[in-house]
N, CA, C and O atoms as a GROMACS GRO file, in nm:
protein
  592
    1MET      N    1   9.682  11.753  10.115
    1MET     CA    2   9.731  11.889  10.193
    1MET      C    3   9.582  11.899  10.248
    1MET      O    4   9.560  11.983  10.336
    2TYR      N    5   9.439  11.791  10.186
    2TYR     CA    6   9.332  11.789  10.319
    2TYR      C    7   9.398  11.663  10.437
    2TYR      O    8   9.481  11.573  10.426
    3LYS      N    9   9.335  11.701  10.520
    3LYS     CA   10   9.403  11.621  10.669
    3LYS      C   11   9.317  11.499  10.607
    3LYS      O   12   9.375  11.415  10.538
    4GLY      N   13   9.179  11.490  10.630
    4GLY     CA   14   9.108  11.370  10.690
    4GLY      C   15   9.161  11.313  10.463
    4GLY      O   16   9.145  11.191  10.454
    5VAL      N   17   9.193  11.352  10.372
    5VAL     CA   18   9.259  11.275  10.235
    5VAL      C   19   9.353  11.173  10.285
    5VAL      O   20   9.368  11.051  10.282
    6LYS      N   21   9.435  11.327  10.356
    6LYS     CA   22   9.557  11.217  10.339
    6LYS      C   23   9.545  11.120  10.571
    6LYS      O   24   9.641  11.075  10.634
    7ALA      N   25   9.482  11.123  10.591
    7ALA     CA   26   9.475  11.054  10.668
    7ALA      C   27   9.386  10.879  10.605
    7ALA      O   28   9.413  10.760  10.624
    8ALA      N   29   9.261  10.965  10.519
    8ALA     CA   30   9.214  10.830  10.477
    8ALA      C   31   9.346  10.757  10.338
    8ALA      O   32   9.302  10.648  10.302
    9GLN      N   33   9.485  10.793  10.261
    9GLN     CA   34   9.468  10.702  10.269
    9GLN      C   35   9.631  10.608  10.259
    9GLN      O   36   9.682  10.522  10.187
   10TYR      N   37   9.689  10.737  10.447
   10TYR     CA   38   9.731  10.644  10.532
   10TYR      C   39   9.745  10.497  10.581
   10TYR      O   40   9.831  10.410  10.595
   11LYS      N   41   9.566  10.524  10.605
   11LYS     CA   42   9.500  10.405  10.606
   11LYS      C   43   9.504  10.295  10.542
   11LYS      O   44   9.531  10.184  10.587
   12ARG      N   45   9.466  10.337  10.389
   12ARG     CA   46   9.499  10.194  10.328
   12ARG      C   47   9.610  10.154  10.251
   12ARG      O   48   9.629  10.066  10.167
   13LEU      N   49   9.701  10.273  10.321
   13LEU     CA   50   9.847  10.256  10.335
   13LEU      C   51   9.854  10.026  10.365
   13LEU      O   52   9.855   9.911  10.321
   14LYS      N   53   9.857  10.145  10.503
   14LYS     CA   54   9.858  10.104  10.643
   14LYS      C   55   9.758   9.947  10.596
   14LYS      O   56   9.840   9.855  10.601
   15SER      N   57   9.676   9.914  10.571
   15SER     CA   58   9.600   9.771  10.540
   15SER      C   59   9.680   9.713  10.481
   15SER      O   60   9.721   9.625  10.556
   16ILE      N   61   9.743   9.707  10.365
   16ILE     CA   62   9.820   9.663  10.270
   16ILE      C   63   9.926   9.528  10.344
   16ILE      O   64   9.980   9.437  10.281
   17LYS      N   65   9.930   9.548  10.460
   17LYS     CA   66   9.996   9.533  10.529
   17LYS      C   67   9.910   9.397  10.730
   17LYS      O   68   9.945   9.360  10.842
   18ASN      N   69   9.752   9.388  10.594
   18ASN     CA   70   9.690   9.362  10.682
   18ASN      C   71   9.654   9.172  10.668
   18ASN      O   72   9.586   9.147  10.569
   19PRO      N   73   9.678   9.088  10.727
   19PRO     CA   74   9.723   8.876  10.627
   19PRO      C   75   9.597   8.939  10.493
   19PRO      O   76   9.631   8.963  10.377
   20LEU      N   77   9.491   8.950  10.533
   20LEU     CA   78   9.404   8.954  10.485
   20LEU      C   79   9.268   9.023  10.422
   20LEU      O   80   9.149   8.993  10.423
   21TRP      N   81   9.390   9.194  10.332
   21TRP     CA   82   9.397   9.210  10.247
   21TRP      C   83   9.338   9.138  10.104
   21TRP      O   84   9.250   9.168  10.022
   22VAL      N   85   9.449   9.009  10.122
   22VAL     CA   86   9.366   8.986   9.950
   22VAL      C   87   9.279   8.976   9.907
   22VAL      O   88   9.219   9.039   9.820
   23ARG      N   89   9.252   8.855   9.990
   23ARG     CA   90   9.156   8.818   9.994
   23ARG      C   91   8.985   8.970  10.041
   23ARG      O   92   8.871   8.925  10.040
   24ALA      N   93   9.000   9.081  10.063
   24ALA     CA   94   8.897   9.103  10.148
   24ALA      C   95   8.936   9.208   9.958
   24ALA      O   96   8.851   9.203   9.870
   25MET      N   97   9.069   9.285   9.937
   25MET     CA   98   9.105   9.289   9.811
   25MET      C   99   8.965   9.281   9.643
   25MET      O  100   8.891   9.348   9.571
   26ALA      N  101   9.023   9.124   9.674
   26ALA     CA  102   8.936   9.082   9.572
   26ALA      C  103   8.761   8.979   9.635
   26ALA      O  104   8.738   8.864   9.599
   27ALA      N  105   8.679   9.050   9.717
   27ALA     CA  106   8.587   9.025   9.752
   27ALA      C  107   8.560   9.156   9.725
   27ALA      O  108   8.446   9.130   9.686
   28GLN      N  109   8.566   9.271   9.712
   28GLN     CA  110   8.536   9.446   9.677
   28GLN      C  111   8.594   9.419   9.512
   28GLN      O  112   8.523   9.473   9.427
   29ILE      N  113   8.684   9.361   9.474
   29ILE     CA  114   8.636   9.403   9.329
   29ILE      C  115   8.506   9.338   9.276
   29ILE      O  116   8.404   9.378   9.220
   30ASN      N  117   8.574   9.176   9.333
   30ASN     CA  118   8.390   9.041   9.284
   30ASN      C  119   8.382   9.100   9.261
   30ASN      O  120   8.423   9.148   9.155
   31SER      N  121   8.281   9.174   9.394
   31SER     CA  122   8.136   9.275   9.420
   31SER      C  123   8.121   9.413   9.329
   31SER      O  124   8.008   9.461   9.321
   32PHE      N  125   8.234   9.481   9.259
   32PHE     CA  126   8.116   9.567   9.157
   32PHE      C  127   8.084   9.551   9.090
   32PHE      O  128   8.001   9.628   9.042
   33LYS      N  129   8.132   9.404   9.009
   33LYS     CA  130   8.031   9.310   8.909
   33LYS      C  131   8.128   9.412   8.766
   33LYS      O  132   8.065   9.505   8.715
   34THR      N  133   8.187   9.401   8.746
   34THR     CA  134   8.342   9.517   8.685
   34THR      C  135   8.333   9.408   8.573
   34THR      O  136   8.242   9.326   8.561
   35LYS      N  137   8.430   9.419   8.503
   35LYS     CA  138   8.524   9.391   8.378
   35LYS      C  139   8.649   9.450   8.349
   35LYS      O  140   8.692   9.426   8.236
   36VAL      N  141   8.730   9.533   8.435
   36VAL     CA  142   8.782   9.616   8.417
   36VAL      C  143   8.809   9.682   8.558
   36VAL      O  144   8.723   9.724   8.635
   37PHE      N  145   8.914   9.683   8.573
   37PHE     CA  146   8.980   9.732   8.712
   37PHE      C  147   9.135   9.824   8.730
   37PHE      O  148   9.230   9.778   8.792
   38ARG      N  149   9.136   9.921   8.682
   38ARG     CA  150   9.237   9.990   8.751
   38ARG      C  151   9.345  10.031   8.887
   38ARG      O  152   9.317  10.122   8.965
   39TRP      N  153   9.445   9.964   8.896
   39TRP     CA  154   9.481  10.003   9.041
   39TRP      C  155   9.561  10.167   9.053
   39TRP      O  156   9.622  10.222   8.960
   40HIS      N  157   9.548  10.204   9.145
   40HIS     CA  158   9.666  10.308   9.196
   40HIS      C  159   9.658  10.410   9.175
   40HIS      O  160   9.760  10.477   9.158
   41ASP      N  161   9.525  10.471   9.167
   41ASP     CA  162   9.494  10.615   9.140
   41ASP      C  163   9.621  10.726   9.216
   41ASP      O  164   9.700  10.809   9.171
   42ALA      N  165   9.587  10.673   9.351
   42ALA     CA  166   9.695  10.748   9.368
   42ALA      C  167   9.740  10.712   9.468
   42ALA      O  168   9.686  10.698   9.577
   43GLY      N  169   9.933  10.679   9.408
   43GLY     CA  170  10.043  10.565   9.481
   43GLY      C  171  10.015  10.503   9.389
   43GLY      O  172   9.942  10.514   9.290
   44ASP      N  173  10.160  10.353   9.479
   44ASP     CA  174  10.207  10.275   9.388
   44ASP      C  175  10.234  10.195   9.425
   44ASP      O  176  10.190  10.188   9.540
   45ILE      N  177  10.279  10.129   9.404
   45ILE     CA  178  10.384   9.968   9.436
   45ILE      C  179  10.511  10.045   9.516
   45ILE      O  180  10.606  10.121   9.503
   46GLN      N  181  10.429   9.955   9.621
   46GLN     CA  182  10.528   9.970   9.755
   46GLN      C  183  10.653   9.908   9.801
   46GLN      O  184  10.744   9.965   9.862
   47ASN      N  185  10.646   9.744   9.754
   47ASN     CA  186  10.822   9.737   9.753
   47ASN      C  187  10.694   9.518   9.702
   47ASN      O  188  10.582   9.471   9.721
   48ILE      N  189  10.812   9.482   9.643
   48ILE     CA  190  10.804   9.334   9.608
   48ILE      C  191  10.692   9.259   9.678
   48ILE      O  192  10.684   9.156   9.610
   49LYS      N  193  10.609   9.251   9.765
   49LYS     CA  194  10.556   9.187   9.865
   49LYS      C  195  10.422   9.236   9.814
   49LYS      O  196  10.325   9.162   9.794
   50HIS      N  197  10.427   9.425   9.789
   50HIS     CA  198  10.312   9.402   9.765
   50HIS      C  199  10.279   9.410   9.631
   50HIS      O  200  10.157   9.402   9.618
   51LEU      N  201  10.343   9.423   9.516
   51LEU     CA  202  10.347   9.364   9.431
   51LEU      C  203  10.289   9.234   9.385
   51LEU      O  204  10.205   9.220   9.295
   52LEU      N  205  10.345   9.140   9.458
   52LEU     CA  206  10.337   9.027   9.482
   52LEU      C  207  10.152   8.972   9.502
   52LEU      O  208  10.090   8.891   9.432
   53LYS      N  209  10.111   9.043   9.610
   53LYS     CA  210  10.000   9.064   9.628
   53LYS      C  211   9.941   9.094   9.560
   53LYS      O  212   9.855   9.008   9.544
   54ILE      N  213   9.925   9.184   9.490
   54ILE     CA  214   9.836   9.257   9.392
   54ILE      C  215   9.811   9.119   9.304
   54ILE      O  216   9.702   9.063   9.295
   55PHE      N  217   9.919   9.079   9.248
   55PHE     CA  218   9.963   8.904   9.146
   55PHE      C  219   9.827   8.828   9.217
   55PHE      O  220   9.780   8.749   9.135
   56LYS      N  221   9.737   8.828   9.366
   56LYS     CA  222   9.747   8.755   9.400
   56LYS      C  223   9.571   8.756   9.411
   56LYS      O  224   9.492   8.662   9.415
   57VAL      N  225   9.547   8.912   9.412
   57VAL     CA  226   9.476   8.953   9.402
   57VAL      C  227   9.387   8.898   9.286
   57VAL      O  228   9.289   8.824   9.297
   58CYS      N  229   9.470   8.975   9.119
   58CYS     CA  230   9.425   8.980   9.025
   58CYS      C  231   9.394   8.783   8.960
   58CYS      O  232   9.318   8.748   8.870
   59LYS      N  233   9.480   8.696   9.046
   59LYS     CA  234   9.459   8.548   9.024
   59LYS      C  235   9.388   8.532   9.139
   59LYS      O  236   9.431   8.427   9.187
   60LEU      N  237   9.256   8.601   9.251
   60LEU     CA  238   9.113   8.558   9.275
   60LEU      C  239   9.038   8.646   9.208
   60LEU      O  240   8.940   8.683   9.272
   61THR      N  241   9.044   8.672   9.147
   61THR     CA  242   8.949   8.727   9.049
   61THR      C  243   8.974   8.746   8.893
   61THR      O  244   9.010   8.849   8.837
   62PRO      N  245   8.935   8.572   8.811
   62PRO     CA  246   8.975   8.590   8.682
   62PRO      C  247   8.868   8.656   8.558
   62PRO      O  248   8.878   8.649   8.436
   63GLY      N  249   8.755   8.724   8.649
   63GLY     CA  250   8.688   8.779   8.576
   63GLY      C  251   8.701   8.882   8.502
   63GLY      O  252   8.630   8.920   8.409
   64VAL      N  253   8.807   8.934   8.550
   64VAL     CA  254   8.827   9.136   8.497
   64VAL      C  255   8.951   9.132   8.483
   64VAL      O  256   9.016   9.050   8.548
   65LYS      N  257   8.997   9.199   8.417
   65LYS     CA  258   9.122   9.337   8.313
   65LYS      C  259   9.187   9.388   8.434
   65LYS      O  260   9.165   9.501   8.476
   66HIS      N  261   9.276   9.296   8.496
   66HIS     CA  262   9.329   9.465   8.520
   66HIS      C  263   9.407   9.557   8.518
   66HIS      O  264   9.493   9.473   8.493
   67TRP      N  265   9.484   9.684   8.522
   67TRP     CA  266   9.556   9.840   8.491
   67TRP      C  267   9.611   9.809   8.590
   67TRP      O  268   9.555   9.766   8.691
   68MET      N  269   9.798   9.836   8.563
   68MET     CA  270   9.826   9.880   8.676
   68MET      C  271   9.952  10.015   8.603
   68MET      O  272  10.061   9.998   8.548
   69PRO      N  273   9.868  10.156   8.635
   69PRO     CA  274  10.005  10.275   8.602
   69PRO      C  275  10.124  10.236   8.690
   69PRO      O  276  10.089  10.166   8.786
   70THR      N  277  10.276  10.266   8.683
   70THR     CA  278  10.416  10.253   8.759
   70THR      C  279  10.525  10.279   8.758
   70THR      O  280  10.606  10.207   8.699
   71LYS      N  281  10.559  10.389   8.823
   71LYS     CA  282  10.662  10.465   8.777
   71LYS      C  283  10.757  10.368   8.919
   71LYS      O  284  10.842  10.429   8.984
   72GLU      N  285  10.730  10.233   8.946
   72GLU     CA  286  10.854  10.215   9.042
   72GLU      C  287  10.951  10.084   8.912
   72GLU      O  288  10.882   9.983   8.896
   73ALA      N  289  11.050  10.082   8.854
   73ALA     CA  290  11.065  10.012   8.771
   73ALA      C  291  11.169   9.981   8.886
   73ALA      O  292  11.271  10.020   8.830
   74GLN      N  293  11.195   9.952   8.966
   74GLN     CA  294  11.272   9.915   9.074
   74GLN      C  295  11.233   9.717   9.036
   74GLN      O  296  11.284   9.613   8.993
   75PHE      N  297  11.078   9.789   9.105
   75PHE     CA  298  11.044   9.653   9.158
   75PHE      C  299  10.992   9.604   9.005
   75PHE      O  300  10.932   9.496   9.006
   76LEU      N  301  11.004   9.649   8.914
   76LEU     CA  302  10.973   9.606   8.812
   76LEU      C  303  11.073   9.484   8.742
   76LEU      O  304  11.049   9.382   8.679
   77LYS      N  305  11.220   9.562   8.796
   77LYS     CA  306  11.352   9.517   8.756
   77LYS      C  307  11.347   9.345   8.828
   77LYS      O  308  11.397   9.276   8.739
   78HIS      N  309  11.334   9.313   8.868
   78HIS     CA  310  11.293   9.190   8.954
   78HIS      C  311  11.244   9.082   8.971
   78HIS      O  312  11.264   8.982   9.039
   79ILE      N  313  11.165   9.124   8.887
   79ILE     CA  314  10.980   9.038   8.877
   79ILE      C  315  11.008   8.982   8.662
   79ILE      O  316  11.047   9.088   8.614
   80SER      N  317  11.004   8.879   8.545
   80SER     CA  318  10.967   8.819   8.455
   80SER      C  319  10.829   8.866   8.489
   80SER      O  320  10.768   8.864   8.596
   81ILE      N  321  10.777   8.932   8.309
   81ILE     CA  322  10.696   8.970   8.306
   81ILE      C  323  10.613   8.820   8.183
   81ILE      O  324  10.549   8.823   8.078
   82ASP      N  325  10.659   8.719   8.265
   82ASP     CA  326  10.615   8.615   8.213
   82ASP      C  327  10.490   8.578   8.355
   82ASP      O  328  10.372   8.543   8.361
   83ARG      N  329  10.620   8.617   8.470
   83ARG     CA  330  10.539   8.588   8.595
   83ARG      C  331  10.374   8.652   8.667
   83ARG      O  332  10.301   8.617   8.759
   84VAL      N  333  10.373   8.764   8.563
   84VAL     CA  334  10.236   8.838   8.591
   84VAL      C  335  10.150   8.802   8.482
   84VAL      O  336  10.154   8.801   8.360
   85PRO      N  337  10.012   8.752   8.639
   85PRO     CA  338   9.884   8.775   8.560
   85PRO      C  339   9.840   8.763   8.459
   85PRO      O  340   9.870   8.846   8.374
   86LYS      N  341   9.743   8.648   8.423
   86LYS     CA  342   9.760   8.699   8.267
   86LYS      C  343   9.630   8.812   8.233
   86LYS      O  344   9.620   8.864   8.121
   87ASN      N  345   9.506   8.851   8.380
   87ASN     CA  346   9.450   8.937   8.370
   87ASN      C  347   9.512   9.045   8.390
   87ASN      O  348   9.500   9.071   8.510
   88LEU      N  349   9.537   9.076   8.370
   88LEU     CA  350   9.655   9.241   8.425
   88LEU      C  351   9.762   9.251   8.387
   88LEU      O  352   9.858   9.174   8.380
   89ILE      N  353   9.729   9.424   8.341
   89ILE     CA  354   9.825   9.488   8.218
   89ILE      C  355   9.917   9.584   8.339
   89ILE      O  356   9.847   9.637   8.425
   90ILE      N  357  10.109   9.614   8.349
   90ILE     CA  358  10.146   9.673   8.415
   90ILE      C  359  10.210   9.784   8.276
   90ILE      O  360  10.221   9.796   8.154
   91ARG      N  361  10.223   9.808   8.331
   91ARG     CA  362  10.235   9.940   8.191
   91ARG      C  363  10.372  10.038   8.292
   91ARG      O  364  10.356  10.065   8.411
   92LEU      N  365  10.481  10.072   8.223
   92LEU     CA  366  10.585  10.171   8.319
   92LEU      C  367  10.566  10.336   8.219
   92LEU      O  368  10.575  10.373   8.103
   93SER      N  369  10.538  10.390   8.348
   93SER     CA  370  10.528  10.530   8.309
   93SER      C  371  10.670  10.543   8.288
   93SER      O  372  10.770  10.479   8.321
   94GLY      N  373  10.636  10.682   8.199
   94GLY     CA  374  10.763  10.750   8.100
   94GLY      C  375  10.855  10.862   8.266
   94GLY      O  376  10.789  10.889   8.366
   95THR      N  377  10.982  10.897   8.251
   95THR     CA  378  10.953  10.960   8.288
   95THR      C  379  11.012  11.109   8.306
   95THR      O  380  11.091  11.156   8.389
   96ASN      N  381  10.922  11.184   8.161
   96ASN     CA  382  10.958  11.290   8.126
   96ASN      C  383  10.852  11.298   8.040
   96ASN      O  384  10.781  11.210   7.992
   97ILE      N  385  10.849  11.481   8.021
   97ILE     CA  386  10.693  11.525   7.910
   97ILE      C  387  10.780  11.468   7.804
   97ILE      O  388  10.882  11.410   7.843
   98ASP      N  389  10.756  11.476   7.680
   98ASP     CA  390  10.736  11.458   7.586
   98ASP      C  391  10.866  11.417   7.506
   98ASP      O  392  10.908  11.444   7.393
   99GLY      N  393  10.936  11.303   7.663
   99GLY     CA  394  11.044  11.185   7.589
   99GLY      C  395  10.994  11.002   7.558
   99GLY      O  396  10.902  10.947   7.498
  100ALA      N  397  11.101  10.961   7.630
  100ALA     CA  398  11.071  10.805   7.559
  100ALA      C  399  11.036  10.689   7.617
  100ALA      O  400  11.111  10.648   7.705
  101ALA      N  401  10.903  10.602   7.581
  101ALA     CA  402  10.893  10.484   7.688
  101ALA      C  403  10.975  10.410   7.767
  101ALA      O  404  11.060  10.372   7.686
  102GLY      N  405  11.000  10.372   7.857
  102GLY     CA  406  11.058  10.221   7.905
  102GLY      C  407  11.100  10.144   7.801
  102GLY      O  408  11.002  10.082   7.760
  103LYS      N  409  11.157  10.129   7.764
  103LYS     CA  410  11.269  10.017   7.693
  103LYS      C  411  11.244   9.826   7.758
  103LYS      O  412  11.191   9.718   7.731
  104PHE      N  413  11.302   9.878   7.827
  104PHE     CA  414  11.352   9.700   7.947
  104PHE      C  415  11.143   9.688   7.959
  104PHE      O  416  11.099   9.605   7.880
  105TRP      N  417  11.054   9.746   8.028
  105TRP     CA  418  10.921   9.632   7.978
  105TRP      C  419  10.846   9.611   7.872
  105TRP      O  420  10.894   9.680   7.783
  106LYS      N  421  10.752   9.553   7.831
  106LYS     CA  422  10.682   9.563   7.728
  106LYS      C  423  10.598   9.656   7.768
  106LYS      O  424  10.561   9.592   7.866
  107TYR      N  425  10.548   9.736   7.775
  107TYR     CA  426  10.374   9.808   7.839
  107TYR      C  427  10.466   9.904   7.894
  107TYR      O  428  10.561   9.893   7.972
  108SER      N  429  10.386  10.052   7.801
  108SER     CA  430  10.398  10.138   7.898
  108SER      C  431  10.339  10.244   7.834
  108SER      O  432  10.280  10.234   7.726
  109SER      N  433  10.358  10.366   7.911
  109SER     CA  434  10.231  10.528   7.879
  109SER      C  435  10.384  10.567   7.861
  109SER      O  436  10.493  10.512   7.878
  110THR      N  437  10.324  10.722   7.809
  110THR     CA  438  10.420  10.875   7.833
  110THR      C  439  10.361  10.951   7.774
  110THR      O  440  10.288  10.941   7.676
  111VAL      N  441  10.422  11.107   7.890
  111VAL     CA  442  10.286  11.177   7.787
  111VAL      C  443  10.402  11.288   7.755
  111VAL      O  444  10.516  11.321   7.788
  112THR      N  445  10.257  11.336   7.639
  112THR     CA  446  10.227  11.434   7.581
  112THR      C  447  10.218  11.508   7.514
  112THR      O  448  10.136  11.470   7.430
  113THR      N  449  10.292  11.712   7.467
  113THR     CA  450  10.270  11.803   7.460
  113THR      C  451  10.178  11.764   7.290
  113THR      O  452  10.074  11.819   7.253
  114ASP      N  453  10.206  11.724   7.263
  114ASP     CA  454  10.151  11.775   7.052
  114ASP      C  455   9.987  11.635   7.125
  114ASP      O  456   9.988  11.544   7.207
  115PRO      N  457   9.903  11.681   7.056
  115PRO     CA  458   9.769  11.644   7.070
  115PRO      C  459   9.799  11.558   6.950
  115PRO      O  460   9.735  11.460   6.987
  116LYS      N  461   9.848  11.524   6.838
  116LYS     CA  462   9.836  11.426   6.692
  116LYS      C  463   9.935  11.278   6.728
  116LYS      O  464   9.952  11.184   6.651
  117LYS      N  465   9.987  11.292   6.858
  117LYS     CA  466  10.092  11.216   6.942
  117LYS      C  467   9.951  11.131   7.051
  117LYS      O  468   9.929  11.009   7.055
  118ALA      N  469   9.894  11.214   7.110
  118ALA     CA  470   9.820  11.084   7.155
  118ALA      C  471   9.751  11.013   7.164
  118ALA      O  472   9.719  11.012   7.045
  119THR      N  473   9.678  10.928   7.216
  119THR     CA  474   9.626  10.747   7.181
  119THR      C  475   9.524  10.842   7.278
  119THR      O  476   9.431  10.892   7.215
  120CYS      N  477   9.529  10.874   7.428
  120CYS     CA  478   9.395  10.803   7.440
  120CYS      C  479   9.309  10.947   7.540
  120CYS      O  480   9.334  11.047   7.609
  121PRO      N  481   9.202  10.868   7.486
  121PRO     CA  482   9.072  10.964   7.445
  121PRO      C  483   9.032  11.052   7.524
  121PRO      O  484   8.949  11.136   7.490
  122ALA      N  485   9.099  11.043   7.674
  122ALA     CA  486   8.999  11.123   7.773
  122ALA      C  487   8.943  11.199   7.768
  122ALA      O  488   8.821  11.211   7.778
  123PRO      N  489   9.094  11.331   7.736
  123PRO     CA  490   9.042  11.524   7.684
  123PRO      C  491   8.949  11.496   7.605
  123PRO      O  492   8.883  11.598   7.589
  124THR      N  493   8.900  11.395   7.533
  124THR     CA  494   8.749  11.437   7.412
  124THR      C  495   8.749  11.353   7.535
  124THR      O  496   8.846  11.277   7.541
  125GLN      N  497   8.668  11.346   7.632
  125GLN     CA  498   8.548  11.221   7.700
  125GLN      C  499   8.498  11.279   7.854
  125GLN      O  500   8.448  11.217   7.948
  126GLY      N  501   8.533  11.421   7.839
  126GLY     CA  502   8.549  11.449   7.972
  126GLY      C  503   8.594  11.457   8.094
  126GLY      O  504   8.547  11.501   8.199
  127GLY      N  505   8.736  11.387   8.052
  127GLY     CA  506   8.752  11.339   8.148
  127GLY      C  507   8.796  11.204   8.206
  127GLY      O  508   8.846  11.156   8.308
  128LYS      N  509   8.733  11.156   8.039
  128LYS     CA  510   8.673  10.932   8.130
  128LYS      C  511   8.744  10.879   7.973
  128LYS      O  512   8.786  10.920   7.865
  129CYS      N  513   8.711  10.707   8.092
  129CYS     CA  514   8.719  10.628   7.943
  129CYS      C  515   8.584  10.588   7.877
  129CYS      O  516   8.572  10.558   7.758
  130LEU      N  517   8.508  10.591   7.947
  130LEU     CA  518   8.402  10.604   7.817
  130LEU      C  519   8.406  10.463   7.834
  130LEU      O  520   8.401  10.394   7.936
  131ASP      N  521   8.423  10.415   7.642
  131ASP     CA  522   8.409  10.274   7.631
  131ASP      C  523   8.554  10.242   7.533
  131ASP      O  524   8.546  10.166   7.436
  132CYS      N  525   8.694  10.316   7.576
  132CYS     CA  526   8.809  10.252   7.576
  132CYS      C  527   8.854  10.164   7.642
  132CYS      O  528   8.872  10.206   7.756
  133ARG      N  529   8.879  10.070   7.632
  133ARG     CA  530   8.979  10.003   7.693
  133ARG      C  531   9.143  10.001   7.644
  133ARG      O  532   9.218   9.969   7.736
  134ALA      N  533   9.190  10.021   7.553
  134ALA     CA  534   9.307  10.047   7.503
  134ALA      C  535   9.434  10.015   7.658
  134ALA      O  536   9.502   9.913   7.646
  135CYS      N  537   9.458  10.105   7.794
  135CYS     CA  538   9.558  10.101   7.845
  135CYS      C  539   9.503   9.984   7.902
  135CYS      O  540   9.608   9.964   7.964
  136TRP      N  541   9.423   9.875   7.940
  136TRP     CA  542   9.385   9.744   7.951
  136TRP      C  543   9.473   9.592   7.839
  136TRP      O  544   9.518   9.479   7.859
  137ASN      N  545   9.454   9.692   7.714
  137ASN     CA  546   9.476   9.628   7.581
  137ASN      C  547   9.626   9.585   7.598
  137ASN      O  548   9.708   9.660   7.651
  138LYS      N  549   9.659   9.456   7.549
  138LYS     CA  550   9.843   9.384   7.567
  138LYS      C  551   9.852   9.399   7.401
  138LYS      O  552   9.965   9.373   7.361
  139ARG      N  553   9.749   9.439   7.288
  139ARG     CA  554   9.846   9.428   7.176
  139ARG      C  555   9.811   9.588   7.128
  139ARG      O  556   9.776   9.630   7.017
  140VAL      N  557   9.848   9.701   7.332
  140VAL     CA  558   9.824   9.799   7.301
  140VAL      C  559   9.953   9.874   7.355
  140VAL      O  560   9.925   9.957   7.442
  141LYS      N  561  10.071   9.866   7.328
  141LYS     CA  562  10.232   9.844   7.405
  141LYS      C  563  10.261  10.006   7.469
  141LYS      O  564  10.330  10.032   7.568
  142ASN      N  565  10.188  10.098   7.385
  142ASN     CA  566  10.268  10.204   7.443
  142ASN      C  567  10.068  10.319   7.469
  142ASN      O  568   9.992  10.342   7.375
  143ILE      N  569  10.050  10.348   7.565
  143ILE     CA  570   9.919  10.454   7.592
  143ILE      C  571   9.999  10.609   7.594
  143ILE      O  572  10.016  10.683   7.692
  144ALA      N  573  10.022  10.620   7.516
  144ALA     CA  574  10.023  10.847   7.512
  144ALA      C  575   9.941  10.931   7.531
  144ALA      O  576   9.886  10.988   7.436
  145TYR      N  577   9.906  10.966   7.695
  145TYR     CA  578   9.797  11.107   7.772
  145TYR      C  579   9.832  11.196   7.682
  145TYR      O  580   9.944  11.187   7.631
  146LEU      N  581   9.750  11.291   7.650
  146LEU     CA  582   9.767  11.437   7.621
  146LEU      C  583   9.841  11.570   7.746
  146LEU      O  584   9.756  11.647   7.792
  147LYS      N  585   9.904  11.580   7.768
  147LYS     CA  586   9.985  11.653   7.933
  147LYS      C  587   9.810  11.778   7.938
  147LYS      O  588   9.752  11.854   7.860
  148HIS      N  589   9.795  11.732   8.066
  148HIS     CA  590   9.726  11.873   8.097
  148HIS      C  591   9.781  11.911   8.243
  148HIS      O  592   9.745  12.016   8.297
   0.00000   0.00000   0.00000
């Protein structure tokens, strides 16, 4: 919608093809001195090569837990969940509001209109995770976000 935002997004998209991208991303993430990282607040997995590059970044940032929501089931179908780095959780996003979670991937996220079914606390925390780490937690099989 905004020309500057659109240009920046295309610049980031193009950068994925740069041979230095993996090391640059790992250096950036390690410099944040954070214990958690979320992939893709705008955009998604572009192809299998992109996904495998993300795996390499995760391996180069072993002290960080990574979370990646995705709707790109067609790419996940080509990899074994055992191939995903231990410090990365990929959550397959549901395709319908109030719909069921995907069946073929171990971890998922869904959107609900029922506040009683929502498990994400962000709406009651100013839209922020704060100290919640459920999305990064592999003991949590599905995260249900309240539709907003």
